[in-house]
N, C-alpha and C positions, 0 to 999 in steps of 0.2 A: 069823142071826150065821156061827153054827161051819160050815154047809154053804159059806157064802162062800170060806171060808180052805181047804176039802177039795178045791175045783177051782180055786185062786188061780192065777194064771198072774203071774209076777214081772214086774215092769218096771224095769230096773235103769238107774242114773243112770251117766254116766261115771265113769269110773275119776277117784279124787281120793286126793290124799296122807292121811295119818291125823296127827291132830295129835299132835306129840312122839315120831314115829315116823319117822327117815331111810331114804327108800326104800321104806316100805310102803304099797301103795294098795289101796284096796278099791273095790267097788260097792253102791250102798245101794239096795233096792227102794224105788219111791215111794210104793208102797201099804202096806204091811206093816211096813218099815223094816229087814227082814234084810239082812243083809252077806255080801257074800263075796269072798275075797282074789283081787286079781290078781297074774298071775305074767307075767312079761316075759322075754325073750330079745331082746338086741338084735345082730346079726351084719352086721358090714361088707358091704358090696355088692363085687362080684368086682373093680370098677371101681376102689375105694379099696384093696384089697388089691393090685393089682396096680400103682399108684402108689407103695403103700408100698415094694414089692418094688424098683422102678425107685430109689426116693430111696435105700433103703439101699445099693444096688450103686453110685451114684454117689459116698456118702458113703466107701465104702471104696476107689473109685478117687483120690478127693482124699485119705485119709489115705495110699494109698500113694505117691501124689507128694510130698506136704509132708516 
């Protein structure tokens, strides 16, 4: 039994939220139950950033006209 865990290869689950914790996600090994924290950085695509810049420019124009 001990040799099994010496050569154990983790099979991780999909990320899921920890109960009682907001914004904390973990992945759990199907075989041994080990957990590892999931960190994510979300970045807006360049298209979205360009649209935001355009919208801000339009708002500035509208504010100057009023």
